[in-house]
SENUGU-10767 format. One line per 8 residues: number of its first residue (from 1); their letters; for each residue x, z, y of N, C-alpha, C. Coordinates in pm, whole numbers, plus 50000, padded with zeros to 5 digits. Layout:
NUM> a> X,Z,Y,X,Z,Y,X,Z,Y | ...
//
This chain:
1> xxxxxxxx> 70995,74845,06804,70908,74875,06938,70765,74849,06875 | 70749,74717,06804,70584,74752,06733,70538,74816,06641 | 70647,74900,06537,70622,75021,06492,70603,75141,06522 | 70594,75131,06693,70607,75289,06735,70395,75251,06762 | 70360,75110,06789,70244,75105,06803,70183,75146,06672 | 70220,75097,06539,70144,75187,06434,70192,75318,06411 | 70273,75380,06457,70262,75525,06483,70179,75607,06557 | 70193,75581,06636,70103,75602,06767,69944,75586,06724
9> xxxxxxxx> 69903,75502,06635,69784,75476,06607,69736,75556,06503 | 69824,75591,06407,69837,75636,06292,69832,75813,06348 | 69914,75814,06432,69882,75969,06479,69741,76007,06551 | 69696,75890,06625,69535,75903,06677,69469,75914,06604 | 69433,75838,06477,69398,75845,06353,69336,75974,06278 | 69502,76036,06271,69500,76186,06261,69439,76289,06342 | 69475,76285,06437,69417,76376,06547,69251,76281,06542 | 69196,76234,06535,69038,76207,06501,68985,76320,06401
17> xxxxxxxx> 69073,76288,06286,69002,76357,06159,69001,76512,06173 | 69040,76523,06338,69064,76758,06356,68902,76755,06446 | 68889,76626,06512,68785,76629,06577,68642,76715,06482 | 68615,76808,06536,68450,76858,06530,68343,76781,06536 | 68315,76746,06685,68227,76688,06726,68211,76548,06698 | 68126,76542,06624,68147,76346,06586,68153,76247,06698 | 68077,76268,06807,68068,76173,06903,68242,76185,06966 | 68330,76274,06952,68423,76271,06981,68522,76200,06947
25> xxxxxxxx> 68460,76252,06779,68575,76165,06672,68512,76035,06693 | 68430,75985,06675,68409,75834,06677,68501,75798,06829 | 68461,75848,06936,68554,75755,07049,68709,75776,06977 | 68753,75868,06939,68903,75868,06901,68946,75770,06818 | 68884,75791,06713,68868,75696,06586,68877,75566,06636 | 68762,75501,06768,68776,75396,06745,68883,75351,06878 | 68941,75429,06929,69058,75373,07031,69154,75374,06952 | 69187,75423,06820,69304,75413,06720,69306,75275,06658
33> xxxxxxxx> 69177,75291,06606,69124,75162,06538,69179,75034,06602 | 69124,75011,06761,69148,74919,06850,69289,74897,06824 | 69397,75020,06863,69519,74984,06831,69581,74950,06726 | 69530,74951,06590,69526,74899,06493,69508,74716,06457 | 69406,74677,06530,69355,74552,06547,69472,74520,06623 | 69531,74599,06713,69650,74483,06813,69761,74488,06713 | 69826,74582,06627,69893,74606,06567,69920,74523,06470 | 69810,74511,06391,69829,74420,06262,69769,74282,06322
41> xxxxxxxx> 69737,74241,06435,69727,74073,06445,69869,74064,06489 | 69949,74136,06554,70088,74095,06582,70117,74072,06473 | 70135,74167,06391,70211,74162,06234,70120,74048,06163 | 70010,73966,06189,69972,73895,06099,69921,73968,05976 | 69904,74072,05976,69823,74138,05863,69656,74147,05910 | 69605,74083,05834,69453,74036,05847,69372,74119,05789 | 69391,74194,05666,69299,74273,05594,69304,74381,05673 | 69413,74422,05733,69411,74568,05831,69333,74546,05926
49> xxxxxxxx> 69328,74416,06009,69248,74367,06119,69119,74395,06076 | 69090,74290,05975,68936,74321,05967,68906,74453,05935 | 68977,74533,05840,68918,74682,05832,68891,74738,05949 | 69011,74750,06038,68972,74836,06159,68881,74735,06255 | 68892,74659,06252,68735,74605,06360,68594,74617,06327 | 68629,74604,06176,68481,74707,06130,68442,74822,06177 | 68580,74925,06102,68538,75063,06151,68489,75075,06299 | 68601,74970,06401,68490,75014,06548,68400,74961,06553
57> xxxxxxxx> 68324,74827,06506,68186,74785,06482,68105,74908,06481 | 68115,74965,06373,68045,75097,06287,68058,75192,06389 | 68196,75238,06448,68164,75352,06559,68073,75322,06654 | 68114,75231,06703,68024,75137,06847,67893,75146,06827 | 67822,75121,06707,67666,75126,06677,67651,75238,06650 | 67681,75357,06589,67652,75470,06590,67681,75575,06732 | 67783,75536,06799,67809,75576,06950,67666,75552,06996 | 67613,75443,07019,67483,75374,07072,67398,75450,07020
65> xxxxx> 67380,75418,06887,67236,75521,06825,67224,75651,06879 | 67377,75696,06868,67371,75882,06922,67311,75873,07075 | 67355,75809,07165,67291,75829,07320,67142,75764,07323 | 67088,75687,07252,66965,75692,07256,66875,75795,07188 | 66951,75891,07130,66834,75996,07124,66823,76127,07209
//
C-alpha cells in the first residue's frame, strides 16, 4: 500500500513537468513533494524527506514572491 503512495507522488511529479505555466507547475509539484515527504517519513528515508521538504519550501517562497507582483 505504501508503494502506491510513492507511485502516485512520482506520477504527480511527472505531471508537474508537463505544466507550461510556472505557477501551476509549482502548485502541482508542491503537492507531489508533500506526498513524497509523507511517503519517505513512513519509510524512514530521511534524505528524501529533506530533499522534498526543501523543494516544498522553495516552491512556496516562489509562489509567495509571484503573488506579490
